[in-house]
C-alpha positions in Angstrom: 19.0 29.1 -18.1 19.7 27.5 -21.5 19.6 24.1 -19.8 16.2 25.0 -18.2 14.7 25.9 -21.6 16.1 22.8 -23.2 14.5 20.7 -20.4 11.1 22.4 -20.9 11.2 21.9 -24.6 12.0 18.2 -24.1 9.2 17.8 -21.6 6.7 19.6 -23.8 7.8 17.5 -26.8 7.3 14.3 -24.7 3.8 15.4 -23.7 2.9 16.2 -27.3 4.2 12.8 -28.5 2.4 11.0 -25.7 -0.8 12.9 -26.6 -0.4 11.8 -30.3 0.3 8.2 -29.4 -2.6 7.9 -26.9 -5.2 8.5 -29.5 -3.9 5.5 -31.5 -3.4 3.3 -28.5 -6.5 4.0 -26.3 -9.5 3.9 -28.7 -13.2 3.5 -28.1 -13.1 0.3 -30.2 -10.5 -1.3 -28.0 -12.1 -0.1 -24.8 -15.5 -1.4 -26.0 -14.1 -4.8 -26.8 -12.6 -5.4 -23.4 -15.6 -4.0 -21.5 -18.1 -6.1 -23.5 -16.2 -9.3 -22.7 -15.8 -8.6 -19.0 -19.4 -7.7 -18.5 -21.0 -10.4 -20.7 -23.6 -12.8 -19.3 -21.2 -15.7 -19.6 -19.0 -14.1 -16.9 -22.0 -14.8 -14.6 -21.6 -11.6 -12.7 -18.1 -12.5 -11.6 -19.0 -13.5 -8.1 -16.2 -14.9 -5.9 -15.8 -18.7 -5.8 -17.6 -19.2 -9.2 -16.5 -20.4 -12.6 -17.5 -16.9 -13.9 -14.9 -15.1 -11.9 -12.2 -17.6 -12.9 -13.0 -17.0 -16.6 -12.6 -13.2 -15.9 -9.3 -13.7 -14.2 -8.0 -15.9 -17.1 -9.1 -13.2 -19.6 -7.3 -10.4 -17.7 -4.1 -12.5 -17.4 -4.2 -13.1 -21.1 -4.7 -9.4 -21.8 -1.8 -8.5 -19.6 0.4 -11.0 -21.4 -0.7 -9.7 -24.7 0.0 -6.2 -23.6 3.6 -7.2 -22.9 3.8 -6.7 -19.2 5.3 -9.2 -16.8 3.8 -11.2 -14.0 4.4 -9.6 -10.6 7.0 -11.4 -8.5 4.3 -12.5 -6.1 2.1 -13.8 -9.0 2.4 -17.1 -10.9 1.2 -16.7 -14.5 -0.2 -13.3 -13.3 -2.2 -14.9 -10.6 -1.5 -13.7 -7.0 -3.2 -16.5 -5.1 -4.2 -16.4 -1.4 -6.5 -18.3 1.0 -9.4 -17.2 3.1 -10.9 -19.4 5.8 -14.5 -19.8 6.8 -14.9 -20.8 10.4 -18.3 -22.4 11.4 -18.8 -22.6 15.2 -20.0 -26.2 15.8 -19.8 -26.8 19.6 -19.3 -24.6 22.6 -19.1 -25.4 26.3 -18.4 -22.8 28.9 -18.6 -22.1 32.6 -18.5 -18.6 34.3 -17.9 -18.5 38.1 -18.6 -22.2 38.2 -21.9 -22.1 36.4 -22.6 -23.4 32.9 -23.1 -20.6 30.4 -25.5 -20.6 27.5 -23.6 -21.3 24.3 -25.9 -19.0 22.3 -24.5 -16.1 24.3 -20.9 -16.8 23.1 -19.6 -15.9 19.6 -16.0 -16.7 18.8 -13.8 -15.4 16.0 -10.8 -17.7 15.5 -8.9 -19.7 12.9 -8.4 -22.6 15.3 -10.4 -25.8 15.0 -10.4 -26.2 18.8 -9.9 -23.3 21.2 -9.6 -23.6 25.0 -9.5 -20.5 27.1 -9.4 -19.9 30.8 -8.6 -17.0 33.1 -5.0 -18.2 33.0 -4.7 -18.1 29.1 -3.4 -14.6 28.9 -6.3 -13.1 27.1 -7.0 -9.5 27.7 -10.5 -8.8 29.3 -12.4 -5.8 28.0 -16.1 -4.7 28.1 -18.7 -3.4 25.7 -20.9 -1.4 28.0 -24.6 -0.6 27.6 -23.9 2.8 26.0 -21.2 1.6 23.6 -21.7 1.0 19.9 -21.8 -2.8 19.6 -20.8 -3.3 16.0 -18.1 -0.7 15.7 -16.4 -1.7 19.0 -16.6 -5.4 18.2 -15.1 -4.9 14.8 -12.2 -3.0 16.3 -11.4 -5.9 18.6 -11.7 -8.5 15.8 -9.3 -6.5 13.6 -6.8 -5.8 16.4 -4.6 -8.8 16.0 -4.8 -9.5 19.8 -6.5 -12.1 21.9 -9.5 -10.8 23.8 -12.4 -11.9 25.9 -15.1 -9.2 25.3 -17.8 -9.2 28.0 -20.9 -7.7 26.4 -23.5 -6.0 28.6 -26.9 -7.6 28.4 -28.3 -4.3 27.2 -27.1 -5.5 23.8 -29.1 -8.8 24.0 -31.4 -7.8 21.1 -28.5 -7.2 18.7 -25.9 -9.7 20.0 -26.5 -12.5 17.5 -26.2 -9.9 14.7 -22.4 -10.1 15.4 -22.6 -13.4 13.5 -22.8 -11.3 10.3 -19.1 -10.4 10.9 -18.3 -14.1 10.9 -17.6 -14.4 7.2 -14.5 -15.4 5.2 -11.3 -13.9 6.7 -7.5 -14.3 6.5 -6.0 -17.0 8.7 -5.0 -15.3 12.0 -3.2 -16.3 15.1 -5.5 -14.2 17.4 -8.9 -15.1 18.8 -11.7 -13.0 20.1 -14.5 -14.3 22.3 -17.7 -12.2 22.8 -19.7 -13.2 25.8 -23.1 -11.7 26.6 -23.4 -11.6 30.4 -24.3 -9.4 33.3 -22.0 -11.3 35.7 -18.7 -10.1 37.0 -16.5 -13.0 35.8 -13.8 -14.2 38.2 -13.3 -17.8 37.0 -14.2 -19.0 33.5 -13.5 -21.7 31.0 -14.4 -21.9 27.3 -13.9 -24.8 24.9 -15.0 -23.9 21.4 -14.9 -26.1 18.3 -15.0 -24.8 14.7 -15.3 -26.4 11.3 -12.6 -24.7 9.2 -13.0 -24.5 5.4 -10.3 -23.0 3.2 -11.3 -21.0 0.2 -8.9 -20.0 -2.6 -8.9 -16.6 -4.4 -6.6 -14.8 -6.7 -5.8 -11.3 -7.8 -4.4 -10.8 -11.3 -1.3 -8.7 -11.3 1.3 -7.5 -13.9 4.2 -5.2 -13.8 6.3 -3.0 -16.1 9.7 -2.6 -14.5 11.0 1.0 -14.3 14.1 2.2 -16.1 15.9 4.1 -13.3 13.7 3.9 -10.2 12.8 0.3 -10.2 12.2 0.2 -6.4 9.5 2.9 -6.6 6.0 1.8 -7.6 3.0 3.4 -9.2 -0.1 1.2 -9.0 -3.1 1.2 -11.4 -5.9 -0.9 -10.1 -9.5 -1.9 -10.0 -11.6 -4.8 -8.8 -12.9 -7.5 -11.2 -15.4 -9.3 -8.9 -19.1 -8.4 -8.7 -22.3 -9.8 -7.3 -22.9 -12.8 -9.5 -26.4 -14.1 -10.1 -29.3 -13.0 -7.9 -33.0 -12.4 -7.8 -34.4 -11.5 -11.3 -35.5 -7.9 -11.9 -38.8 -6.9 -13.4 -37.4 -7.9 -16.8 -36.5 -11.3 -15.6 -32.7 -10.6 -15.7 -30.8 -12.2 -12.9 -27.2 -11.6 -13.9 -25.5 -8.7 -12.1 -23.1 -8.0 -14.9 -21.2 -5.2 -13.1 -20.4 -3.4 -16.4 -19.7 -0.1 -14.6 -18.9 -1.7 -11.2 -16.1 -2.5 -11.9 -15.5 -4.0 -15.3 -15.0 -0.4 -16.4 -12.1 0.0 -14.0 -10.5 -3.2 -15.1 -10.9 -2.2 -18.7 -9.0 1.0 -17.8 -6.2 -1.0 -16.1 -5.8 -3.2 -19.1 -5.7 -0.2 -21.5 -3.2 1.6 -19.3 -1.0 -1.5 -19.3 -1.1 -1.5 -23.2 -0.4 2.3 -23.3 2.6 2.4 -20.9 4.2 -0.7 -22.5 3.9 1.0 -25.9 5.5 4.2 -24.6 8.2 2.1 -22.7 9.6 5.1 -21.0 8.5 4.7 -17.4 11.2 5.5 -14.8 9.2 4.0 -11.9 7.9 0.4 -11.9 4.3 0.3 -12.8 1.9 -2.3 -11.3 -1.4 -3.2 -12.9 -3.7 -5.0 -10.5 -7.1 -6.5 -10.8 -8.4 -7.3 -7.3 -10.9 -10.0 -6.3 -13.3 -9.9 -3.4 -13.8 -6.1 -3.2 -17.6 -6.6 -2.9 -17.2 -9.1 0.0 -14.7 -7.2 2.2 -11.8 -5.9 0.1 -9.8 -9.0 0.7 -8.0 -8.9 -2.6 -6.5 -5.4 -2.1 -5.7 -6.2 1.5 -3.6 -9.2 0.5 -2.1 -7.3 -2.4 -1.0 -4.4 -0.1 0.9 -6.8 2.1 3.3 -7.5 -0.8 4.7 -3.9 -0.8 6.6 -1.7 1.6 4.3 1.3 1.8 7.2 3.8 1.6 8.2 2.5 -1.8 4.7 3.1 -3.3 4.8 6.6 -4.9 1.1 6.6 -5.8 -1.9 4.4 -6.4 -4.6 5.1 -9.0 -7.6 3.0 -8.1 -10.2 3.1 -10.8 -13.8 2.4 -10.0 -17.0 3.0 -11.9 -16.0 5.3 -14.7 -18.6 4.2 -17.3 -21.2 6.9 -16.7 -21.0 10.7 -16.7 -20.1 12.4 -13.5 -22.4 15.1 -11.9 -20.4 17.7 -14.0 -21.0 15.9 -17.3 -18.5 14.5 -19.7 -14.7 15.0 -19.5 -14.7 15.0 -15.8 -14.2 12.7 -12.8 -13.6 13.0 -9.1 -10.8 11.9 -6.8 -11.7 10.5 -3.4 -9.6 11.9 -0.5 -8.6 14.7 -2.7 -7.6 17.0 0.2 -5.4 14.4 1.9 -2.5 14.7 -0.5 -1.4 16.9 -3.4 -1.8 14.1 -5.9 -4.9 15.7 -7.4 -3.1 19.0 -7.9 -0.3 17.1 -9.8 -2.9 15.5 -12.0 -4.6 18.8 -12.7 -1.3 20.4 -13.6 -0.5 17.6 -16.1 -3.9 18.1 -17.8 -3.6 21.8 -18.3 -4.6 22.7 -21.8 -6.9 19.7 -22.2 -10.7 19.6 -21.9 -10.6 17.2 -18.9 -11.1 18.2 -15.3 -10.6 16.4 -12.0 -12.7 17.4 -9.0 -12.7 16.7 -5.3 -15.1 14.0 -4.2 -18.6 15.6 -4.0 -19.9 12.9 -1.7 -17.8 13.3 1.5 -20.6 12.0 3.7 -20.3 8.6 2.1 -16.7 8.2 3.1 -15.7 6.8 -0.3 -12.0 7.2 0.5 -12.3 4.4 3.0 -14.7 2.2 1.0 -12.7 1.1 -2.0 -9.5 -0.8 -2.7 -7.3 2.2 -2.2 -8.0 2.3 1.6 -5.5 -0.3 2.8 -2.5 1.5 1.4 -3.9 4.9 2.2 -4.1 4.0 5.8 -0.4 3.3 5.6 0.4 6.7 4.3 0.4 6.0 0.6 -1.1 8.7 -1.7 -3.7 6.1 -2.8 -6.9 7.5 -4.3 -9.9 6.2 -6.2 -10.9 7.9 -9.5 -14.6 7.6 -10.3 -17.6 9.3 -12.0 -20.3 7.4 -10.2 -23.1 9.6 -9.0 -23.5 8.0 -5.6 -26.7 9.9 -4.9 -28.3 8.9 -8.2 -26.7 6.0 -10.0 -29.8 4.0 -11.2 -28.0 0.7 -12.1 -25.7 0.5 -9.1 -25.8 -3.1 -7.8 -28.6 -4.1 -10.0 -28.9 -6.4 -13.1 -29.3 -3.3 -15.1 -25.5 -2.5 -14.8 -24.9 -3.7 -18.4 -22.7 -2.8 -21.3 -25.5 -1.0 -23.1 -25.8 1.6 -20.3 -22.3 2.9 -20.5 -21.0 6.0 -22.2 -18.0 4.3 -23.9 -16.8 7.5 -25.6 -16.6 9.4 -22.3 -15.1 6.4 -20.6 -12.3 6.3 -23.2 -11.5 9.9 -22.6 -11.3 9.3 -18.8 -8.8 6.5 -19.4 -6.7 8.9 -21.6 -6.9 11.5 -18.9 -5.6 9.1 -16.3 -2.8 8.1 -18.5 -1.7 11.7 -19.3 -2.3 13.1 -15.8 -0.1 10.4 -14.3 2.9 11.1 -16.6 5.1 13.1 -14.2 4.5 10.5 -11.4 5.3 7.6 -13.7 8.5 9.3 -15.0 9.6 10.2 -11.5 9.6 14.0 -11.7 6.7 14.4 -9.3 6.1 12.5 -6.0 2.8 13.2 -4.3 2.7 14.0 -0.6 1.9 11.3 1.8 -1.4 10.7 3.6 -1.2 12.0 7.2 -2.1 8.7 9.0 -2.8 10.6 12.2 -5.9 12.0 10.6 -7.3 8.7 9.5 -10.1 7.1 11.5 
């Protein structure tokens, strides 16, 4: 019993010391400085494949280095580089049952410059029938990792070419999927398809703080640093989509948390600080990042997105997507007892936010990976507009949210709490 009381006193003392330190480390002045730089006009809206996003990545890497964290093993100078490909279908010849087929009725997803497929190539034949959902079914085959010939009922003629919208940048893959719009019953067929393949380089920015005693267990703090770039001017003539809230706010939090935990220097688990690219164009940054980890070794993921405005409950509050899927939210609430801050379950379940941000890839693998946000998804006036600027943010409240994330994660960071896993059988 005496040992129990001693442990409680030590724990409470540690919490009190952390609370005292946090007010000196995470300040509105420091938060404002980082946020203002990341959302400035000279970052050009941080669109992928632009000089602006490269400047943002360089700034984040410099901030990680200054904070004292190390580059992740998979990152050189904090940059975790990877390649996407863009495949432009340039020529298609085909016969079905001995008759030439219209090339406009054939859409192919592949990483190969030249693809030749016949009935003897070993591709699985499947159908999208008249009553099936074209896009959802097609997307499932594209993401399957298998080779398919997908025969599409001509009832989908009106929407068939819309499948081209799915032909954007992707990871290089060994599988190919052919969609063929036809009302025939194919017996013999031959397809020869040529693509122009273009490689495009991207990079996440990732730092780590090795754990003291549980180095092989990871806690991830993340956000995405890309945004929409420069677009059509608004009524004020502003064409820069600064993305101050979406998601320079989240990256500001990640940088501040790196500074905070390095100053404390008492994390038992290894901490990973990740700034993802290409969230707005398909979540490619977080998908690549997630491949670098064994899911069973990731204890928790705190993905931080759009915390620069008040939540629907006002200040000192935020919500957790997928709250009901693990007990991580309960752990955070326990660690915040006695403070003015409150975490809530996601109030916008119809929008499926749990599956729409950078937490989703690891969550689908069972990791208690959640996004923390305050964005009022039914009424956020500057969302994806040029008006999402530094001047629209509540920096004081944002600073308090970052402190709350730091304090609420303490028992997970020090290894005394391990959130329950996501039941992957329930994921769609």
